[in-house]
C-alpha positions in Angstrom: -1.9 -26.8 4.2 -4.1 -24.5 6.3 -2.9 -22.3 9.1 -5.7 -21.1 11.3 -6.0 -19.3 14.6 -9.0 -18.1 16.7 -9.7 -14.6 17.9 -12.1 -12.7 20.1 -12.5 -9.3 18.3 -13.7 -6.4 20.3 -13.8 -8.4 23.5 -16.6 -10.6 22.1 -16.9 -14.2 23.2 -17.7 -15.7 19.8 -14.8 -17.3 17.9 -13.9 -16.3 14.4 -11.5 -18.4 12.3 -9.1 -16.7 9.9 -7.5 -19.2 7.5 -4.2 -18.8 5.7 -4.4 -21.4 3.0 -1.1 -22.7 1.4 -0.7 -25.4 -1.2 2.9 -26.3 -1.9 3.8 -27.7 -5.4 7.2 -28.9 -6.6 8.6 -29.1 -10.1 11.9 -30.7 -11.3 14.1 -30.2 -14.4 17.6 -31.1 -15.6 20.3 -28.5 -15.8 23.9 -29.0 -17.1 26.5 -28.2 -14.4 30.0 -26.8 -14.9 31.2 -30.3 -15.9 28.5 -30.8 -18.5 26.7 -33.4 -16.5 23.0 -33.1 -16.0 21.9 -32.2 -12.5 18.3 -32.5 -11.3 17.0 -29.3 -9.9 13.8 -29.2 -7.7 11.9 -26.0 -7.2 8.9 -25.3 -5.0 6.0 -23.0 -5.8 3.3 -22.2 -3.2 -0.3 -21.3 -4.1 -2.1 -19.1 -1.5 -5.5 -17.6 -1.0 -6.2 -14.3 0.6 -8.0 -14.9 3.9 -10.6 -12.2 3.2 -11.4 -12.2 -0.5 -10.2 -15.7 -1.4 -8.3 -14.3 -4.4 -5.4 -16.4 -5.2 -1.7 -15.7 -5.5 1.6 -17.5 -5.8 5.0 -17.6 -4.1 7.7 -18.6 -6.5 11.5 -18.3 -6.7 13.6 -16.8 -9.5 17.0 -18.3 -10.0 19.7 -15.7 -9.2 17.2 -12.9 -8.3 18.4 -10.1 -6.1 17.2 -6.5 -5.6 19.2 -3.9 -7.5 18.7 -0.1 -6.8 18.0 1.7 -10.0 20.0 4.9 -10.8 17.5 7.7 -11.0 19.8 10.6 -11.5 19.1 11.0 -15.2 15.3 11.1 -14.9 15.5 13.4 -11.9 17.7 15.9 -13.9 15.7 15.8 -17.1 12.3 16.1 -15.2 13.3 19.1 -13.2 13.0 21.6 -16.1 9.3 22.5 -16.6 8.1 20.5 -13.6 4.6 21.9 -12.8 4.7 21.0 -9.1 7.9 22.9 -8.2 7.2 26.1 -6.2 8.3 28.5 -9.0 5.6 27.1 -11.4 2.9 25.5 -9.2 0.8 28.7 -8.6 1.1 29.6 -12.3 0.2 26.4 -14.1 -2.0 24.3 -11.7 -5.8 24.7 -11.8 -8.0 26.1 -9.0 -10.7 24.5 -6.9 -14.0 26.3 -7.7 -15.2 26.6 -4.1 -11.9 26.9 -2.1 -11.2 30.4 -0.7 -7.8 30.6 -2.4 -8.4 28.0 -5.1 -6.0 25.6 -3.5 -5.5 24.0 -0.1 -2.2 24.5 1.6 -0.8 22.5 4.6 2.9 22.8 5.4 4.9 22.0 2.3 1.8 20.5 0.6 -0.5 22.1 -1.9 -3.7 20.5 -3.1 -5.4 21.4 -6.5 -7.6 19.8 -9.1 -6.2 17.1 -11.3 -5.9 18.3 -14.9 -6.5 14.7 -16.0 -9.3 13.6 -13.6 -10.2 10.0 -12.8 -13.7 10.9 -11.5 -16.0 13.8 -10.8 -13.9 14.8 -7.7 -10.2 14.2 -8.4 -7.3 16.2 -6.9 -3.5 16.1 -6.7 -1.3 17.1 -3.7 2.2 18.3 -4.4 3.6 16.7 -1.3 6.9 18.6 -1.0 8.6 21.8 -2.3 11.6 19.7 -3.1 11.6 18.3 -6.7 13.0 14.9 -5.8 13.0 13.2 -2.4 14.8 9.9 -2.2 12.8 7.1 -0.7 14.8 7.2 2.6 14.6 11.0 3.1 10.8 11.6 3.4 9.8 13.1 6.8 6.8 12.4 8.9 5.8 16.1 8.7 5.7 16.0 4.9 3.4 13.0 4.9 1.2 14.4 7.7 0.7 17.7 5.8 -0.3 15.9 2.6 -2.8 13.7 4.3 -4.3 16.7 6.2 -4.7 18.6 3.0 -6.7 15.7 1.6 -8.7 15.5 4.9 -9.6 19.2 4.4 -10.7 18.5 0.8 -12.8 15.5 1.6 -14.5 17.2 4.6 -15.5 20.1 2.3 -17.3 17.5 0.1 -19.2 15.9 3.1 -22.7 17.0 1.8 -21.9 15.0 -1.4 -20.2 12.0 0.1 -23.1 9.7 1.1 -22.2 6.2 -0.1 -18.9 7.4 -1.6 -15.3 6.5 -0.9 -12.5 8.9 0.0 -9.6 7.3 -1.9 -6.0 8.2 -1.6 -3.2 6.8 -3.8 0.5 7.4 -4.2 2.6 6.4 -7.2 6.2 7.1 -6.3 8.5 7.4 -9.4 7.8 6.4 -13.0 8.2 2.6 -12.4 5.1 2.9 -10.1 3.1 4.8 -12.8 4.0 8.3 -11.7 3.7 10.9 -14.6 5.9 13.4 -12.6 9.0 12.8 -10.5 8.0 15.5 -8.0 6.4 13.7 -5.0 2.7 13.9 -5.2 -0.4 11.9 -4.0 -3.9 11.8 -5.4 -7.3 11.9 -3.9 -10.7 10.9 -5.3 -14.3 11.0 -4.0 -16.1 8.3 -5.9 -18.9 5.7 -5.7 -16.8 3.3 -7.8 -13.8 2.5 -5.6 -12.2 -0.3 -7.7 -12.7 -4.0 -7.9 -10.4 -5.0 -4.9 -12.0 -2.6 -2.4 -15.5 -3.7 -3.6 -14.5 -7.3 -3.0 -13.1 -6.5 0.4 -16.3 -4.6 1.4 -18.5 -7.5 0.3 -16.3 -10.1 2.0 -15.9 -8.1 5.2 -19.7 -7.6 5.5 -20.3 -11.3 4.9 -17.8 -12.2 7.6 -19.4 -9.8 10.0 -22.9 -11.1 9.4 -21.8 -14.7 9.7 -19.6 -14.4 12.8 -21.1 -11.3 14.5 -17.6 -9.8 14.7 -15.2 -7.9 12.5 -12.8 -9.6 10.2 -10.2 -6.9 10.8 -10.1 -7.6 14.6 -9.8 -11.3 14.0 -7.0 -10.8 11.5 -5.0 -8.7 14.0 -5.5 -11.3 16.7 -4.5 -14.2 14.5 -1.4 -12.4 13.0 -0.3 -11.3 16.4 -0.5 -14.9 17.6 1.1 -16.5 14.6 3.9 -13.9 14.5 5.0 -14.8 10.9 3.7 -11.6 9.2 3.2 -9.4 12.2 5.6 -6.4 12.3 4.5 -3.9 15.0 1.6 -2.2 16.6 1.0 1.2 18.3 -2.1 2.9 19.7 -3.6 3.8 16.3 -1.9 1.4 13.8 -1.2 -2.3 13.3 1.6 -3.2 10.9 1.9 -6.6 9.0 2.7 -8.0 5.6 0.0 -9.2 3.2 -0.4 -13.0 3.0 -1.2 -12.6 -0.7 0.8 -9.5 -1.9 0.6 -7.5 -5.1 4.3 -6.8 -5.2 6.7 -9.4 -6.2 8.8 -8.6 -3.1 5.6 -8.5 -0.9 3.4 -5.7 0.5 3.0 -4.0 3.8 -0.5 -3.6 5.3 -1.4 -1.0 7.9 -4.7 -1.4 9.7 -6.3 1.5 11.7 -8.3 -0.6 14.2 -10.6 2.2 15.4 -11.3 4.1 12.2 -13.3 3.6 9.0 -12.2 6.5 6.8 -9.4 9.0 6.3 -11.6 11.9 7.5 -11.9 10.2 11.0 -8.2 10.1 11.6 -7.0 12.5 14.4 -3.6 14.1 13.9 -1.9 11.7 16.3 -3.0 8.7 14.2 -1.8 10.4 11.0 1.5 11.2 12.6 1.9 7.6 13.9 1.2 6.3 10.3 3.7 8.7 8.8 6.4 7.8 11.3 5.9 4.1 10.5 5.8 4.7 6.8 9.1 6.7 6.8 10.7 3.8 8.7 9.4 1.3 6.2 10.6 3.4 3.2 14.1 3.7 4.8 14.2 -0.1 5.2 13.0 -0.7 1.7 15.6 1.7 0.3 18.3 -0.1 2.2 17.1 -3.3 0.6 17.4 -1.9 -2.9 13.8 -0.8 -3.6 13.4 2.6 -5.3 9.7 2.9 -6.1 6.3 2.0 -4.6 2.6 2.3 -4.8 0.4 3.1 -1.8 -3.4 3.1 -1.4 -5.9 3.6 1.4 -9.0 1.4 1.6 -11.8 3.2 3.4 -15.4 2.3 4.3 -18.0 4.1 2.2 -19.5 7.2 3.9 -22.7 6.4 5.7 -22.1 2.6 5.9 -24.7 1.4 8.3 -22.8 -1.7 9.5 -19.6 -1.2 11.5 -17.8 -4.1 9.9 -15.0 -2.4 8.0 -11.7 -0.8 9.0 -9.6 1.7 7.2 -6.3 0.2 6.0 -3.4 1.0 3.7 -1.2 -1.1 1.5 2.4 -0.2 0.6 3.5 -2.1 -2.5 7.2 -1.9 -3.5 8.0 -1.8 -7.2 11.1 -3.1 -8.8 12.8 -4.0 -12.1 13.5 -7.7 -12.4 16.4 -6.7 -14.6 17.4 -3.0 -14.5 19.8 -3.5 -17.4 16.8 -4.0 -19.8 14.2 -2.2 -17.6 12.5 -5.5 -17.0 9.2 -4.6 -15.4 7.7 -6.4 -12.4 4.2 -6.3 -14.1 3.8 -9.5 -16.2 0.9 -11.2 -17.9 0.2 -13.0 -14.6 -0.6 -9.6 -13.0 -1.9 -7.7 -15.9 -4.0 -10.2 -17.8 -4.7 -13.1 -15.4 -5.0 -10.9 -12.2 -2.9 -13.4 -10.3 -0.1 -11.8 -8.3 3.0 -13.7 -7.6 5.8 -13.1 -5.1 9.5 -14.0 -5.3 10.1 -12.8 -1.7 7.7 -14.1 0.9 5.6 -11.8 3.1 7.1 -13.6 6.0 10.7 -12.6 4.9 9.6 -9.0 4.5 8.1 -9.0 7.9 11.3 -10.2 9.5 13.2 -7.4 7.7 10.8 -4.7 8.9 10.1 -5.9 12.5 13.0 -4.4 14.5 13.3 -1.0 12.8 9.5 -0.5 12.7 9.2 -1.3 16.4 12.0 1.1 17.3 10.4 3.9 15.2 6.9 3.5 16.6 8.2 3.3 20.2 9.8 6.8 20.1 
């Protein structure tokens, strides 16, 4: 089945079609019931394709699945001793930037410094808060704004070196999401190798722009707003929705910045708007039983001649399928076949997020 809708991005008259391709499949098996008789069970799986990259994913259903909040008290306690990002140790053990006036960049509670284990030539960490552990539902907009502004300062200092490079920002919150420290921190990289997904998005976005003479990102906003299934909320600087093909088994949030191409371009009001929406989303995820997440920004490369791409962010909740045995949500489907699957639909997540997000962004 194909859902499609037309749009007129940027006020242009040409029509672009964004297609959301679904292919439902059913399977049946026999299951003994409480009386010992065999009962036929029918289950449905849905195959999907991302409307931009055409990468595939699946929506499936796990019998008896429900979210369970993981008890983090033990790991929080044991990680506190010797934490390099806590204020009493940070200035003693973290490295210094060679060309920064004080060796580090400070914004509010946030402190930026080089990554001891770099991922590329320019690789930094931002200790986001002074507090060792911040529960998902207790982050403040000011904390997130300070962290992003510190990264903006860093990327702007590298402007002479940035031609053709990407200013990447990622956040691994808690060990389940790949964090090596419990203390909240985000990472920044300036690189010409931004990862396979962003490279695919750049190619596909450019191809769409050349074919239709309009931006994919404008068409996506128009279509999702019209369909209403995955649309959550919008404000002057951000557009919130869920990803039709998500990386998380319980589905991802997408945030599009309709007027901006990179993190460096964002004014403070846009960063604050994003931070307010993110805090609202994290509170709702926490109430739902989620205790961990990954976040990434996807920018256009510096100096990109075609105005086809728009900065966006993806927030991807991480869970244990079975907390009792620490059953990870990363399986062979994700890790070896690069085929994400979801057990909660993006449409269901959008419905959960819509009201609280709209209230938060309207304040």
